[in-house]
Biopython code that builds the backbone (N, CA, C, O; Angstrom):
import numpy as np
from Bio.PDB.StructureBuilder import StructureBuilder

atoms = [
    (1, "MET", "N", (85.524, 105.646, 26.507)),
    (1, "MET", "CA", (84.601, 106.072, 27.012)),
    (1, "MET", "C", (83.611, 104.961, 26.810)),
    (1, "MET", "O", (83.440, 104.360, 25.749)),
    (2, "PRO", "N", (82.933, 104.738, 28.018)),
    (2, "PRO", "CA", (82.508, 103.584, 28.751)),
    (2, "PRO", "C", (81.119, 103.646, 27.235)),
    (2, "PRO", "O", (81.320, 104.511, 26.381)),
    (3, "THR", "N", (80.249, 103.007, 27.116)),
    (3, "THR", "CA", (79.188, 103.394, 26.429)),
    (3, "THR", "C", (77.951, 102.423, 26.914)),
    (3, "THR", "O", (78.451, 101.344, 27.230)),
    (4, "LEU", "N", (76.482, 102.401, 27.096)),
    (4, "LEU", "CA", (75.304, 101.668, 27.123)),
    (4, "LEU", "C", (75.164, 100.538, 26.651)),
    (4, "LEU", "O", (74.469, 100.582, 25.636)),
    (5, "LEU", "N", (75.367, 99.937, 26.806)),
    (5, "LEU", "CA", (74.976, 98.516, 25.704)),
    (5, "LEU", "C", (73.129, 97.714, 26.082)),
    (5, "LEU", "O", (72.107, 97.691, 25.397)),
    (6, "PHE", "N", (73.408, 97.239, 27.294)),
    (6, "PHE", "CA", (71.571, 97.799, 27.714)),
    (6, "PHE", "C", (71.350, 97.922, 28.811)),
    (6, "PHE", "O", (71.882, 97.513, 29.843)),
    (7, "LYS", "N", (70.314, 98.662, 28.529)),
    (7, "LYS", "CA", (69.101, 98.750, 29.679)),
    (7, "LYS", "C", (68.517, 97.746, 31.083)),
    (7, "LYS", "O", (67.771, 96.900, 30.591)),
    (8, "LEU", "N", (68.588, 97.574, 32.443)),
    (8, "LEU", "CA", (67.962, 95.930, 32.804)),
    (8, "LEU", "C", (66.906, 96.515, 33.242)),
    (8, "LEU", "O", (66.277, 95.908, 34.109)),
    (9, "THR", "N", (66.492, 97.599, 32.873)),
    (9, "THR", "CA", (65.033, 98.810, 33.515)),
    (9, "THR", "C", (63.990, 97.386, 34.089)),
    (9, "THR", "O", (64.829, 96.696, 34.669)),
    (10, "ASN", "N", (62.852, 96.762, 34.188)),
    (10, "ASN", "CA", (62.329, 95.716, 33.325)),
    (10, "ASN", "C", (62.836, 94.159, 33.421)),
    (10, "ASN", "O", (62.167, 93.128, 33.351)),
    (11, "VAL", "N", (64.223, 94.337, 33.601)),
    (11, "VAL", "CA", (64.559, 93.079, 32.333)),
    (11, "VAL", "C", (64.647, 91.926, 33.271)),
    (11, "VAL", "O", (65.177, 92.086, 34.370)),
    (12, "PRO", "N", (64.039, 90.484, 32.818)),
    (12, "PRO", "CA", (64.134, 89.296, 33.943)),
    (12, "PRO", "C", (65.279, 88.686, 33.954)),
    (12, "PRO", "O", (66.138, 88.338, 33.144)),
    (13, "GLU", "N", (65.041, 88.632, 35.304)),
    (13, "GLU", "CA", (66.711, 88.253, 35.802)),
    (13, "GLU", "C", (67.348, 87.516, 34.843)),
    (13, "GLU", "O", (68.414, 87.865, 34.337)),
    (14, "ASP", "N", (66.413, 85.935, 34.404)),
    (14, "ASP", "CA", (67.432, 84.942, 33.444)),
    (14, "ASP", "C", (67.496, 85.734, 32.088)),
    (14, "ASP", "O", (67.876, 84.923, 31.244)),
    (15, "GLU", "N", (67.314, 86.824, 31.574)),
    (15, "GLU", "CA", (67.539, 87.814, 30.365)),
    (15, "GLU", "C", (69.296, 87.976, 30.769)),
    (15, "GLU", "O", (70.404, 87.490, 30.544)),
    (16, "ALA", "N", (68.385, 89.328, 31.731)),
    (16, "ALA", "CA", (69.749, 89.272, 32.241)),
    (16, "ALA", "C", (71.117, 88.519, 32.545)),
    (16, "ALA", "O", (72.208, 89.090, 32.533)),
    (17, "GLU", "N", (70.877, 86.796, 32.893)),
    (17, "GLU", "CA", (72.171, 86.854, 33.193)),
    (17, "GLU", "C", (72.459, 86.094, 32.668)),
    (17, "GLU", "O", (73.415, 85.482, 33.145)),
    (18, "GLU", "N", (71.798, 85.501, 31.157)),
    (18, "GLU", "CA", (71.601, 85.042, 29.663)),
    (18, "GLU", "C", (72.972, 86.189, 29.260)),
    (18, "GLU", "O", (74.052, 85.748, 28.866)),
    (19, "VAL", "N", (72.630, 88.140, 29.488)),
    (19, "VAL", "CA", (72.761, 88.728, 28.618)),
    (19, "VAL", "C", (74.760, 88.178, 28.741)),
    (19, "VAL", "O", (75.684, 88.012, 27.945)),
    (20, "ARG", "N", (74.521, 88.071, 30.410)),
    (20, "ARG", "CA", (75.717, 88.710, 31.274)),
    (20, "ARG", "C", (76.832, 87.890, 30.377)),
    (20, "ARG", "O", (77.723, 88.490, 29.775)),
    (21, "GLU", "N", (76.653, 86.110, 30.344)),
    (21, "GLU", "CA", (77.050, 84.539, 30.034)),
    (21, "GLU", "C", (77.218, 85.189, 28.319)),
    (21, "GLU", "O", (77.298, 84.086, 27.778)),
    (22, "LEU", "N", (77.291, 85.892, 27.497)),
    (22, "LEU", "CA", (77.044, 85.596, 26.340)),
    (22, "LEU", "C", (78.242, 86.588, 26.054)),
    (22, "LEU", "O", (79.137, 86.087, 25.373)),
    (23, "LEU", "N", (78.449, 88.053, 26.489)),
    (23, "LEU", "CA", (79.235, 88.782, 26.639)),
    (23, "LEU", "C", (80.342, 87.912, 27.478)),
    (23, "LEU", "O", (81.423, 87.693, 26.930)),
    (24, "THR", "N", (80.189, 87.604, 28.293)),
    (24, "THR", "CA", (81.489, 86.617, 28.672)),
    (24, "THR", "C", (82.196, 86.241, 27.493)),
    (24, "THR", "O", (83.274, 86.301, 26.901)),
    (25, "GLU", "N", (80.990, 85.812, 27.465)),
    (25, "GLU", "CA", (81.705, 83.988, 26.160)),
    (25, "GLU", "C", (82.700, 84.666, 25.017)),
    (25, "GLU", "O", (83.748, 84.295, 24.488)),
    (26, "HIS", "N", (82.007, 85.634, 24.918)),
    (26, "HIS", "CA", (82.699, 86.231, 23.504)),
    (26, "HIS", "C", (83.848, 87.233, 23.727)),
    (26, "HIS", "O", (84.336, 87.683, 22.690)),
    (27, "GLY", "N", (84.427, 87.713, 25.027)),
    (27, "GLY", "CA", (85.151, 88.294, 25.642)),
    (27, "GLY", "C", (85.015, 90.110, 25.206)),
    (27, "GLY", "O", (85.642, 90.902, 24.502)),
    (28, "ILE", "N", (83.739, 90.141, 26.151)),
    (28, "ILE", "CA", (83.839, 91.751, 25.480)),
    (28, "ILE", "C", (84.208, 92.416, 27.349)),
    (28, "ILE", "O", (83.873, 91.637, 28.240)),
    (29, "ASP", "N", (84.526, 93.082, 27.563)),
    (29, "ASP", "CA", (84.803, 93.128, 28.752)),
    (29, "ASP", "C", (83.608, 94.734, 29.359)),
    (29, "ASP", "O", (83.665, 95.905, 28.984)),
    (30, "PHE", "N", (83.018, 94.321, 29.994)),
    (30, "PHE", "CA", (81.977, 95.488, 30.731)),
    (30, "PHE", "C", (82.207, 95.325, 31.970)),
    (30, "PHE", "O", (82.867, 94.485, 32.581)),
    (31, "TYR", "N", (81.172, 96.832, 32.512)),
    (31, "TYR", "CA", (80.387, 96.064, 33.778)),
    (31, "TYR", "C", (78.920, 96.807, 33.852)),
    (31, "TYR", "O", (78.381, 97.316, 32.869)),
    (32, "GLU", "N", (78.203, 96.781, 35.558)),
    (32, "GLU", "CA", (76.952, 96.188, 35.192)),
    (32, "GLU", "C", (76.725, 97.963, 36.314)),
    (32, "GLU", "O", (77.455, 98.667, 37.012)),
    (33, "THR", "N", (75.613, 97.959, 35.970)),
    (33, "THR", "CA", (75.149, 99.481, 36.901)),
    (33, "THR", "C", (73.722, 99.557, 37.822)),
    (33, "THR", "O", (72.632, 99.095, 37.484)),
    (34, "GLU", "N", (73.899, 99.951, 38.512)),
    (34, "GLU", "CA", (72.060, 100.053, 39.262)),
    (34, "GLU", "C", (71.340, 100.671, 39.709)),
    (34, "GLU", "O", (71.566, 101.580, 40.508)),
    (35, "ALA", "N", (70.343, 100.334, 39.313)),
    (35, "ALA", "CA", (69.110, 101.933, 39.755)),
    (35, "ALA", "C", (69.463, 102.457, 40.685)),
    (35, "ALA", "O", (69.405, 103.686, 40.634)),
    (36, "GLY", "N", (69.961, 101.866, 41.892)),
    (36, "GLY", "CA", (70.395, 102.713, 43.312)),
    (36, "GLY", "C", (69.260, 102.977, 43.999)),
    (36, "GLY", "O", (68.118, 102.925, 43.542)),
    (37, "ARG", "N", (69.621, 103.296, 45.241)),
    (37, "ARG", "CA", (68.515, 103.158, 46.290)),
    (37, "ARG", "C", (66.834, 103.415, 45.624)),
    (37, "ARG", "O", (65.851, 102.689, 45.475)),
    (38, "TRP", "N", (67.183, 104.978, 45.320)),
    (38, "TRP", "CA", (65.910, 105.484, 44.607)),
    (38, "TRP", "C", (65.262, 105.198, 42.870)),
    (38, "TRP", "O", (64.236, 105.510, 42.265)),
    (39, "GLY", "N", (66.097, 104.694, 42.658)),
    (39, "GLY", "CA", (66.083, 104.531, 41.343)),
    (39, "GLY", "C", (65.909, 105.414, 40.530)),
    (39, "GLY", "O", (64.838, 105.936, 40.222)),
    (40, "ILE", "N", (66.909, 105.625, 40.149)),
    (40, "ILE", "CA", (67.114, 107.617, 39.293)),
    (40, "ILE", "C", (68.263, 107.217, 38.832)),
    (40, "ILE", "O", (68.097, 107.513, 37.648)),
    (41, "SER", "N", (69.766, 106.564, 38.910)),
    (41, "SER", "CA", (70.243, 105.759, 37.988)),
    (41, "SER", "C", (69.751, 105.419, 37.100)),
    (41, "SER", "O", (68.545, 105.601, 36.937)),
    (42, "VAL", "N", (70.437, 104.869, 36.309)),
    (42, "VAL", "CA", (70.896, 103.659, 35.217)),
    (42, "VAL", "C", (70.962, 102.435, 35.254)),
    (42, "VAL", "O", (72.094, 101.966, 35.378)),
    (43, "ALA", "N", (70.201, 101.814, 35.194)),
    (43, "ALA", "CA", (70.532, 99.605, 35.591)),
    (43, "ALA", "C", (70.967, 99.563, 34.424)),
    (43, "ALA", "O", (69.982, 99.649, 33.690)),
    (44, "GLY", "N", (72.295, 99.442, 33.560)),
    (44, "GLY", "CA", (72.259, 98.866, 32.808)),
    (44, "GLY", "C", (73.789, 98.241, 32.723)),
    (44, "GLY", "O", (74.581, 98.565, 33.608)),
    (45, "ILE", "N", (74.277, 97.215, 31.508)),
    (45, "ILE", "CA", (75.354, 96.709, 31.142)),
    (45, "ILE", "C", (75.739, 97.696, 30.420)),
    (45, "ILE", "O", (75.028, 98.258, 29.587)),
    (46, "TRP", "N", (77.502, 98.129, 30.827)),
    (46, "TRP", "CA", (78.116, 99.167, 29.897)),
    (46, "TRP", "C", (79.423, 98.420, 30.080)),
    (46, "TRP", "O", (79.990, 97.724, 30.922)),
    (47, "VAL", "N", (79.710, 99.166, 28.254)),
    (47, "VAL", "CA", (81.528, 98.506, 28.097)),
    (47, "VAL", "C", (82.124, 99.432, 27.580)),
    (47, "VAL", "O", (81.998, 100.458, 26.910)),
    (48, "LYS", "N", (83.108, 98.503, 28.293)),
    (48, "LYS", "CA", (84.126, 99.384, 28.631)),
    (48, "LYS", "C", (84.872, 99.970, 27.274)),
    (48, "LYS", "O", (84.619, 101.165, 27.125)),
    (49, "ASP", "N", (85.921, 99.291, 26.020)),
    (49, "ASP", "CA", (85.877, 99.268, 24.914)),
    (49, "ASP", "C", (84.830, 99.884, 23.993)),
    (49, "ASP", "O", (83.746, 99.374, 23.710)),
    (50, "GLU", "N", (85.280, 100.992, 23.588)),
    (50, "GLU", "CA", (84.286, 101.189, 22.078)),
    (50, "GLU", "C", (84.601, 100.623, 21.132)),
    (50, "GLU", "O", (83.633, 100.459, 20.389)),
    (51, "SER", "N", (86.111, 99.945, 20.500)),
    (51, "SER", "CA", (85.553, 98.834, 19.843)),
    (51, "SER", "C", (85.094, 97.900, 19.518)),
    (51, "SER", "O", (84.894, 97.601, 18.340)),
    (52, "GLN", "N", (84.697, 96.917, 20.922)),
    (52, "GLN", "CA", (83.946, 96.173, 21.321)),
    (52, "GLN", "C", (82.613, 96.659, 21.005)),
    (52, "GLN", "O", (81.949, 95.628, 20.903)),
    (53, "VAL", "N", (82.082, 97.351, 20.857)),
    (53, "VAL", "CA", (80.450, 97.719, 21.207)),
    (53, "VAL", "C", (80.042, 97.316, 19.997)),
    (53, "VAL", "O", (79.284, 96.351, 20.097)),
    (54, "ALA", "N", (80.250, 97.690, 18.796)),
    (54, "ALA", "CA", (79.389, 97.633, 17.282)),
    (54, "ALA", "C", (79.428, 95.806, 17.260)),
    (54, "ALA", "O", (78.779, 95.241, 16.379)),
    (55, "THR", "N", (80.085, 95.115, 18.102)),
    (55, "THR", "CA", (80.318, 93.650, 18.073)),
    (55, "THR", "C", (78.787, 93.275, 19.103)),
    (55, "THR", "O", (77.683, 92.818, 18.805)),
    (56, "ALA", "N", (79.425, 93.745, 20.430)),
    (56, "ALA", "CA", (78.440, 93.557, 21.499)),
    (56, "ALA", "C", (76.555, 93.621, 21.300)),
    (56, "ALA", "O", (75.657, 92.839, 21.613)),
    (57, "ARG", "N", (76.594, 95.426, 20.397)),
    (57, "ARG", "CA", (75.523, 94.972, 19.950)),
    (57, "ARG", "C", (74.827, 94.387, 19.279)),
    (57, "ARG", "O", (73.596, 94.356, 19.293)),
    (58, "GLU", "N", (75.985, 93.544, 18.221)),
    (58, "GLU", "CA", (75.197, 92.847, 17.092)),
    (58, "GLU", "C", (74.880, 91.290, 17.818)),
    (58, "GLU", "O", (74.172, 90.438, 17.282)),
    (59, "LEU", "N", (75.604, 91.119, 19.225)),
    (59, "LEU", "CA", (75.420, 89.536, 19.274)),
    (59, "LEU", "C", (73.438, 90.084, 21.170)),
    (59, "LEU", "O", (72.808, 89.301, 21.882)),
    (60, "ILE", "N", (73.394, 91.134, 21.094)),
    (60, "ILE", "CA", (72.765, 91.175, 22.185)),
    (60, "ILE", "C", (71.237, 91.573, 21.652)),
    (60, "ILE", "O", (70.193, 91.584, 22.305)),
    (61, "ASP", "N", (71.521, 91.998, 19.813)),
    (61, "ASP", "CA", (70.408, 92.040, 18.786)),
    (61, "ASP", "C", (70.434, 90.450, 18.421)),
    (61, "ASP", "O", (69.423, 90.107, 17.807)),
    (62, "ARG", "N", (71.118, 89.691, 18.601)),
    (62, "ARG", "CA", (70.896, 88.471, 17.935)),
    (62, "ARG", "C", (70.241, 87.263, 19.339)),
    (62, "ARG", "O", (69.684, 86.169, 19.436)),
    (63, "TYR", "N", (70.446, 87.687, 19.674)),
    (63, "TYR", "CA", (69.744, 87.203, 21.207)),
    (63, "TYR", "C", (69.040, 87.146, 21.655)),
    (63, "TYR", "O", (68.453, 86.150, 22.078)),
    (64, "GLN", "N", (68.649, 88.992, 21.806)),
    (64, "GLN", "CA", (66.975, 88.896, 21.621)),
    (64, "GLN", "C", (66.243, 88.878, 20.732)),
    (64, "GLN", "O", (65.098, 88.652, 21.126)),
    (65, "HIS", "N", (66.367, 89.090, 18.998)),
    (65, "HIS", "CA", (65.292, 88.298, 18.487)),
    (65, "HIS", "C", (65.609, 86.489, 19.004)),
    (65, "HIS", "O", (64.638, 85.847, 19.404)),
    (66, "GLU", "N", (66.533, 86.039, 18.964)),
    (66, "GLU", "CA", (66.198, 84.702, 19.211)),
    (66, "GLU", "C", (65.569, 84.286, 20.858)),
    (66, "GLU", "O", (64.918, 83.244, 20.922)),
    (67, "ARG", "N", (65.737, 84.972, 21.956)),
    (67, "ARG", "CA", (64.501, 85.472, 23.086)),
    (67, "ARG", "C", (63.741, 85.426, 22.311)),
    (67, "ARG", "O", (63.581, 84.299, 21.843)),
    (68, "GLY", "N", (63.168, 86.153, 21.936)),
    (68, "GLY", "CA", (61.797, 86.403, 21.350)),
    (68, "GLY", "C", (60.819, 85.573, 20.758)),
    (68, "GLY", "O", (59.661, 85.423, 21.149)),
    (69, "GLU", "N", (61.601, 84.823, 19.378)),
    (69, "GLU", "CA", (61.435, 83.735, 19.092)),
    (69, "GLU", "C", (60.707, 82.649, 19.934)),
    (69, "GLU", "O", (59.509, 82.368, 19.900)),
    (70, "ARG", "N", (61.784, 82.044, 20.770)),
    (70, "ARG", "CA", (61.866, 81.008, 21.638)),
    (70, "ARG", "C", (59.954, 81.633, 22.658)),
    (70, "ARG", "O", (58.870, 81.057, 22.555)),
    (71, "VAL", "N", (60.233, 82.758, 23.400)),
    (71, "VAL", "CA", (59.109, 83.300, 23.931)),
    (71, "VAL", "C", (57.672, 82.983, 23.376)),
    (71, "VAL", "O", (56.602, 82.681, 23.904)),
    (72, "ARG", "N", (58.045, 83.156, 22.252)),
    (72, "ARG", "CA", (56.817, 83.623, 21.293)),
    (72, "ARG", "C", (56.145, 82.261, 21.326)),
    (72, "ARG", "O", (54.980, 81.956, 21.578)),
    (73, "ALA", "N", (57.189, 81.538, 21.005)),
    (73, "ALA", "CA", (57.199, 79.592, 20.746)),
    (73, "ALA", "C", (56.368, 79.296, 22.053)),
    (73, "ALA", "O", (55.178, 79.058, 21.844)),
    (74, "ALA", "N", (56.762, 79.271, 23.280)),
    (74, "ALA", "CA", (56.989, 78.776, 24.260)),
    (74, "ALA", "C", (54.774, 79.402, 24.886)),
    (74, "ALA", "O", (54.090, 78.688, 25.619)),
    (75, "TYR", "N", (54.302, 80.702, 24.324)),
    (75, "TYR", "CA", (53.297, 81.249, 24.310)),
    (75, "TYR", "C", (52.714, 80.387, 23.982)),
    (75, "TYR", "O", (52.060, 79.557, 24.614)),
    (76, "GLU", "N", (53.043, 80.613, 22.225)),
    (76, "GLU", "CA", (51.652, 79.571, 21.700)),
    (76, "GLU", "C", (51.864, 77.914, 22.222)),
    (76, "GLU", "O", (51.162, 77.565, 23.171)),
    (77, "ALA", "N", (52.468, 77.269, 21.839)),
    (77, "ALA", "CA", (52.312, 76.140, 22.652)),
    (77, "ALA", "C", (51.735, 76.140, 24.226)),
    (77, "ALA", "O", (51.214, 75.055, 24.485)),
    (78, "LYS", "N", (51.697, 77.155, 25.417)),
    (78, "LYS", "CA", (51.073, 77.063, 25.676)),
    (78, "LYS", "C", (49.351, 77.224, 25.497)),
    (78, "LYS", "O", (48.473, 76.554, 26.042)),
    (79, "ARG", "N", (49.233, 78.228, 24.642)),
    (79, "ARG", "CA", (47.742, 78.372, 24.356)),
    (79, "ARG", "C", (47.367, 77.296, 24.156)),
    (79, "ARG", "O", (46.618, 76.757, 24.971)),
    (80, "ARG", "N", (47.792, 76.623, 22.955)),
    (80, "ARG", "CA", (47.318, 75.447, 22.255)),
    (80, "ARG", "C", (47.142, 74.079, 23.441)),
    (80, "ARG", "O", (46.650, 72.972, 23.222)),
    (81, "ALA", "N", (47.415, 74.327, 24.038)),
    (81, "ALA", "CA", (47.616, 73.051, 25.304)),
    (81, "ALA", "C", (46.510, 73.777, 25.989)),
    (81, "ALA", "O", (45.978, 73.101, 26.869)),
    (82, "GLY", "N", (45.939, 75.179, 25.795)),
    (82, "GLY", "CA", (45.249, 75.810, 27.374)),
    (82, "GLY", "C", (45.224, 76.049, 28.558)),
    (82, "GLY", "O", (44.266, 76.221, 29.312)),
    (83, "GLU", "N", (46.648, 76.067, 28.794)),
    (83, "GLU", "CA", (47.611, 76.435, 29.883)),
    (83, "GLU", "C", (47.911, 77.395, 29.574)),
    (83, "GLU", "O", (49.129, 77.572, 29.583)),
    (84, "HIS", "N", (47.149, 78.413, 29.185)),
    (84, "HIS", "CA", (48.419, 79.914, 29.239)),
    (84, "HIS", "C", (46.847, 81.021, 30.149)),
    (84, "HIS", "O", (45.625, 81.132, 30.237)),
    (85, "GLU", "N", (47.956, 81.478, 30.530)),
    (85, "GLU", "CA", (47.664, 82.841, 32.500)),
    (85, "GLU", "C", (45.821, 83.155, 30.704)),
    (85, "GLU", "O", (45.906, 82.935, 29.496)),
    (86, "THR", "N", (44.562, 83.701, 31.560)),
    (86, "THR", "CA", (43.916, 84.246, 32.005)),
    (86, "THR", "C", (43.566, 85.035, 32.393)),
    (86, "THR", "O", (44.026, 85.127, 33.531)),
    (87, "MET", "N", (42.652, 86.180, 32.068)),
    (87, "MET", "CA", (42.437, 86.803, 33.532)),
    (87, "MET", "C", (41.435, 85.153, 34.386)),
    (87, "MET", "O", (41.759, 84.319, 35.231)),
    (88, "ALA", "N", (40.457, 85.349, 33.737)),
    (88, "ALA", "CA", (40.023, 83.285, 34.443)),
    (88, "ALA", "C", (40.255, 83.217, 35.534)),
    (88, "ALA", "O", (39.641, 83.625, 36.520)),
    (89, "SER", "N", (41.860, 82.290, 35.339)),
    (89, "SER", "CA", (42.660, 82.173, 35.961)),
    (89, "SER", "C", (42.917, 82.597, 36.991)),
    (89, "SER", "O", (42.738, 82.079, 38.094)),
    (90, "ARG", "N", (43.551, 83.999, 36.616)),
    (90, "ARG", "CA", (43.986, 84.805, 37.847)),
    (90, "ARG", "C", (43.374, 84.842, 38.742)),
    (90, "ARG", "O", (43.857, 84.342, 39.757)),
    (91, "PHE", "N", (41.892, 85.504, 38.814)),
    (91, "PHE", "CA", (40.894, 85.021, 39.688)),
    (91, "PHE", "C", (40.389, 83.861, 40.393)),
    (91, "PHE", "O", (39.698, 83.763, 41.407)),
    (92, "MET", "N", (40.881, 83.039, 39.640)),
    (92, "MET", "CA", (40.883, 81.693, 40.394)),
    (92, "MET", "C", (41.952, 81.434, 40.911)),
    (92, "MET", "O", (41.445, 80.762, 41.809)),
    (93, "HIS", "N", (43.245, 81.372, 41.176)),
    (93, "HIS", "CA", (44.955, 81.505, 41.588)),
    (93, "HIS", "C", (44.662, 82.804, 42.855)),
    (93, "HIS", "O", (44.869, 82.296, 43.957)),
    (94, "HIS", "N", (44.338, 83.977, 42.957)),
    (94, "HIS", "CA", (43.987, 84.862, 43.467)),
    (94, "HIS", "C", (42.641, 85.820, 43.643)),
    (94, "HIS", "O", (42.878, 87.020, 43.777)),
    (95, "PRO", "N", (41.878, 85.591, 43.650)),
    (95, "PRO", "CA", (40.764, 85.517, 43.879)),
    (95, "PRO", "C", (40.546, 87.190, 45.644)),
    (95, "PRO", "O", (39.555, 87.881, 45.407)),
    (96, "ILE", "N", (40.833, 87.362, 46.157)),
    (96, "ILE", "CA", (41.088, 88.303, 46.828)),
    (96, "ILE", "C", (41.872, 89.308, 46.316)),
    (96, "ILE", "O", (41.290, 90.393, 46.299)),
    (97, "ARG", "N", (43.095, 89.314, 45.856)),
    (97, "ARG", "CA", (43.881, 90.455, 44.988)),
    (97, "ARG", "C", (43.300, 91.219, 43.926)),
    (97, "ARG", "O", (43.576, 92.292, 43.390)),
    (98, "PHE", "N", (42.127, 90.067, 43.734)),
    (98, "PHE", "CA", (41.925, 90.287, 42.284)),
    (98, "PHE", "C", (40.504, 91.815, 42.606)),
    (98, "PHE", "O", (40.228, 92.895, 42.082)),
    (99, "ILE", "N", (40.086, 91.117, 43.559)),
    (99, "ILE", "CA", (38.325, 91.762, 43.409)),
    (99, "ILE", "C", (38.694, 92.859, 44.657)),
    (99, "ILE", "O", (37.646, 93.367, 45.056)),
    (100, "LEU", "N", (40.052, 93.439, 45.487)),
    (100, "LEU", "CA", (40.784, 94.001, 45.627)),
    (100, "LEU", "C", (41.193, 95.655, 44.665)),
    (100, "LEU", "O", (41.140, 96.778, 45.168)),
    (101, "TYR", "N", (41.428, 95.455, 43.783)),
    (101, "TYR", "CA", (41.816, 95.402, 43.014)),
    (101, "TYR", "C", (40.757, 96.281, 41.632)),
    (101, "TYR", "O", (40.950, 97.251, 40.899)),
    (102, "LEU", "N", (39.757, 95.405, 41.810)),
    (102, "LEU", "CA", (38.663, 95.635, 41.003)),
    (102, "LEU", "C", (38.200, 97.011, 41.371)),
    (102, "LEU", "O", (37.999, 97.996, 40.661)),
    (103, "LEU", "N", (38.033, 96.750, 43.206)),
    (103, "LEU", "CA", (37.842, 97.711, 44.032)),
    (103, "LEU", "C", (38.759, 99.588, 44.013)),
    (103, "LEU", "O", (38.476, 100.765, 43.792)),
    (104, "GLY", "N", (39.798, 98.823, 44.364)),
    (104, "GLY", "CA", (40.057, 100.053, 44.228)),
    (104, "GLY", "C", (40.134, 100.415, 42.308)),
    (104, "GLY", "O", (40.591, 101.557, 42.339)),
    (105, "ILE", "N", (40.037, 100.240, 41.537)),
    (105, "ILE", "CA", (39.486, 100.643, 40.610)),
    (105, "ILE", "C", (38.204, 101.444, 40.540)),
    (105, "ILE", "O", (38.455, 102.571, 40.114)),
    (106, "LEU", "N", (36.951, 101.272, 40.799)),
    (106, "LEU", "CA", (36.003, 101.252, 41.181)),
    (106, "LEU", "C", (36.195, 102.884, 41.962)),
    (106, "LEU", "O", (36.034, 104.007, 41.484)),
    (107, "VAL", "N", (36.631, 102.408, 43.433)),
    (107, "VAL", "CA", (36.761, 104.067, 44.091)),
    (107, "VAL", "C", (37.606, 104.946, 43.739)),
    (107, "VAL", "O", (37.709, 105.977, 44.404)),
    (108, "ILE", "N", (38.342, 104.737, 42.691)),
    (108, "ILE", "CA", (39.838, 106.020, 41.485)),
    (108, "ILE", "C", (38.306, 106.343, 41.050)),
    (108, "ILE", "O", (37.665, 107.318, 41.442)),
    (109, "PHE", "N", (37.823, 105.292, 40.125)),
    (109, "PHE", "CA", (36.787, 105.634, 39.146)),
    (109, "PHE", "C", (35.293, 106.441, 39.602)),
    (109, "PHE", "O", (34.472, 107.077, 38.941)),
    (110, "TYR", "N", (35.389, 106.056, 41.147)),
    (110, "TYR", "CA", (33.998, 107.151, 41.518)),
    (110, "TYR", "C", (34.700, 108.123, 42.135)),
    (110, "TYR", "O", (33.862, 109.017, 42.021)),
    (111, "PHE", "N", (35.376, 108.503, 42.562)),
    (111, "PHE", "CA", (36.245, 110.251, 42.689)),
    (111, "PHE", "C", (36.834, 110.680, 41.285)),
    (111, "PHE", "O", (37.639, 111.593, 41.103)),
    (112, "THR", "N", (36.549, 110.252, 40.791)),
    (112, "THR", "CA", (37.503, 111.156, 39.282)),
    (112, "THR", "C", (35.764, 111.371, 38.776)),
    (112, "THR", "O", (36.073, 112.542, 38.993)),
    (113, "VAL", "N", (35.067, 111.379, 38.565)),
    (113, "VAL", "CA", (33.415, 111.230, 38.332)),
    (113, "VAL", "C", (32.690, 111.404, 39.118)),
    (113, "VAL", "O", (31.663, 110.738, 38.993)),
    (114, "MET", "N", (32.734, 112.008, 39.904)),
    (114, "MET", "CA", (32.024, 112.450, 40.795)),
    (114, "MET", "C", (31.517, 113.775, 40.865)),
    (114, "MET", "O", (30.299, 113.948, 40.904)),
    (115, "PRO", "N", (32.657, 115.151, 40.894)),
    (115, "PRO", "CA", (32.717, 115.487, 40.505)),
    (115, "PRO", "C", (31.989, 116.486, 39.613)),
    (115, "PRO", "O", (31.527, 117.593, 39.892)),
    (116, "PHE", "N", (32.007, 115.750, 38.368)),
    (116, "PHE", "CA", (31.119, 115.897, 36.560)),
    (116, "PHE", "C", (30.328, 116.063, 36.976)),
    (116, "PHE", "O", (29.889, 117.193, 36.767)),
    (117, "LEU", "N", (29.217, 114.859, 38.168)),
    (117, "LEU", "CA", (27.830, 115.075, 38.482)),
    (117, "LEU", "C", (27.297, 115.480, 39.115)),
    (117, "LEU", "O", (27.675, 116.094, 40.112)),
    (118, "ASP", "N", (26.006, 115.242, 38.690)),
    (118, "ASP", "CA", (24.795, 116.293, 39.766)),
    (118, "ASP", "C", (23.960, 115.793, 40.357)),
    (118, "ASP", "O", (22.976, 115.594, 39.644)),
    (119, "TRP", "N", (23.841, 115.454, 41.412)),
    (119, "TRP", "CA", (22.676, 114.756, 42.056)),
    (119, "TRP", "C", (21.698, 115.243, 42.657)),
    (119, "TRP", "O", (20.783, 114.614, 43.189)),
    (120, "GLY", "N", (21.850, 116.462, 42.600)),
    (120, "GLY", "CA", (20.685, 117.263, 42.763)),
    (120, "GLY", "C", (20.386, 118.074, 43.934)),
    (120, "GLY", "O", (19.347, 118.734, 43.979)),
]
sb = StructureBuilder()
sb.init_structure("model")
sb.init_model(0)
sb.init_chain("A")
sb.init_seg("    ")
for serial, (resi, resn, name, xyz) in enumerate(atoms, 1):
    if name == "N":
        sb.init_residue(resn, " ", resi, " ")
    sb.init_atom(name, np.array(xyz, "f"), 0.0, 1.0, " ", f" {name:<3s}", serial, name[0])
structure = sb.get_structure()
């Protein structure tokens, strides 16, 4: 019976590709499903053979641990060099988007709080 090994929801494409390569390199027989048009199905990587599930999970766990360390180290290096993304840098790169988001938040806040305020 097929077993869900790895959900692909909100997974970066490079990570999904590395997982596919890892499973292929180790001879794990798998297939992939998509979320579908409406996004209600499970997007994931499934292992066909139950005898390979434990090996595949171990490979994925090891890979995710290594990837986590690699990503944290890259972020830390950017932070030390002053190249990491901050709120100010986001504003400088996309000022109109930032202002529109801020206005949207303020409008939602206004309509949420307005019924509870007595203006006289």
